[in-house]
N, C-alpha and C positions, 0 to 999 in steps of 0.2 A: 428475244424477240426477233421475227423471221425477218430474213431482208429479201425484199420484193425487187427481184429480180427482168428485167423487158430482155427476152430473149428470142431473135428471130434469125432467119438465114436472108441474106441479100446476094444479088448478082452483082458484080463488080460495078455497072452504071445506076443502080440504087434503088431496084425492082425487087418486093420480094413476092407478084407472080409477074407470069410471061401476060402476052396480051390476052383479053375476051376471055378473064376466067367467070367460073360458074359451077353453080354446082354440084355437076356431074364432072367437071375439069378446074380443081381447083387452082392449080397452077398456073390456068393460062396456060395458051400454044405454048411449048418448048421450054415452060415453067418448071419442069422435071431436075432439071439439071441444079438449078438452085439450091437444092436437098439432096442434091449429088451426094456430097459428106458422110449421108445419113441413109439413103435409100440406094447407093451402089454396092453392088458386096461384089471381092471379100474389101470388109471396110480396113482402113490402113489402121494401125494401133492408134495412132495419137486422137483419131476421129470416135475409134470405139471408146477408148478409156474420156473424153469429153463427153459422147452422150451418156453413157453407164452411171459417169461422177453427178450429172446433173440429174439425172432420173433417180438417184440414189437420194439426193438432196434434197427433192421437189416436194414437201408438205400437203401444196395447192394450187392450181391454175386456175388463170383469169384469161378469156378469152369475149371475142365480141360474136355477135350473133350472126353475121356471116360467115364466119370459120365456123362457128356450130352448126350452121345449114350444110355444110360441106363434111365435116366428121360424122356429123349423124344421118348421114343422108346413105345411099343403098351399096353406094360405091363407097363410104368412110371408113369409121373407126369397127374391128371386130375385137373377139376375143381375144386373137393373136398381136391386132396392131390395134395402136392408139396413140396416145400422148407418151412421148419415147419412144415410138414408132414399133419395135420390135420386144420391147425390153419385158419384163415380167407382167403382165397386166393384170394379174390376180391381187398386187398389190399397187394397182395403179392411183395416183391423187384425186381427189374431189375437183372436179370444175365448176369455176362459176362462170356463169353468162352472163354478161351485159348485155340487157335488152331491152326495149320500149315495152315489149308485148311477149310475155309467153305464151310458145307453139301450143301448137292445139296435140299436136302427136311430138315424142319422142320415144325414137325407137331404141337406145340405152338411156334409158331415165335413170339409172341408179347411177351412174355417172355424173349428171348433171343438175347445178341447183343455178335458179335463173332470178335474176337481178336486175329489178325494175328503177332502182332509184340511182343510177350513175355506178361510173365507175370506183371513183371513192368509196360508195359502200360496196362493191363486188371485194373489192382489195382489203377494207376491213375484215370482214366476210373470212377472205381468203386467209387472213393473219392468225382470224381466231381458231381455225380448218386446220393451221400447219402446224400449230405448235413453234416448236424451234426453229425446224428448216424453212426452207426458201420458199416465199410465193413466185411463180412465174407468170408474167404477163405474156403468155405465146405470140400473141397477134389478134384479128390480124394489126396491119398498119394502122388504120382509125385510132384503135383500142390502146397498143401504144404509143401514139402522138399526143391522147388523153392523158395519159397516166404520166408520160412528161411534163405535158403542159400544165399537169397540177399537183405537181412534186411528190408525184408519188413513188418517183423510182429511185432505190439508193443505187445500183450497178447495172448497166447494161451491156448484152452480151451479143456481137454481131460476129455472124458466121458468112464472110464474104468471099462467095462462089466465084471461081475464073470462065463468066463467060458474060456476054451482052444479048441480054434480052429484048433491048431497043424499046419496049414502051410495058404498059401492066401498071400495076398500083406501086406505086412510088411510097417508098418509107420518109416522115420527118415533113408531110407537108404543112402540117398545123402542131405540130409539138413547139413550136415558139423556139427560145433560146436559153441553153445550160450550158453551164460548163462542166468539162471532162478531165477526169486523169484518168491515162490509160494502168491499167492495174495488171495486166499481162498481153502478151501476144506470141500465139502459138500456129503455127504453120504445116500445113498437110498437103497432100498432092490435090487434095479437093477443097478447099478450103483455106483462109486464114479466120483466126479465132481469137478475135478480139475484146476484151472485158475492162470497162470502163467501172470507175467510180463518177457517178452524179453525182456533184459536189455544190450545186447553185443554179443560179439564173444569171447567165451571161450578161453583158450591158444590150440594153433595147435601144 
């Protein structure tokens, strides 16, 4: 059975975007540095290995509608840049979008499937598609919070970038409580990569 991994980059003060994110500025004002370990070149060998290994092991992806609107927008993903950033997009995994309503127009139609029955159903379908590979819940923050609160996440992979953005979209505002066990921690000049096992609910 596949492992479900919530995987997201955050600032040191706990935000996944800077202020005022929008479809044309998905990371908000000044938020690009949150993903500096991916976006800035040359990457360190540590960051390169983490990105490539995660991409290779991913069999399906779950994301929310707000994030979909950004990555399918005119400044979003294309034939060269997509899930895994600049990894080989000809073998990109299928993406399941949690949404209340399917969009009328989809630019990258072959990459996305839309799920209106909630995050649990999206994860179930993603598990089927992934086979023995991982299911990655890539965001945004609300979908990751929902997945943790519903007990759907096996592991949590957090990439903590060395910057403070002051405001934006914060992670873990509605995830509830859970007990985590640190599985590994790896540091590079642009991020601290922490992998946790999610072992159950904490005391409420």
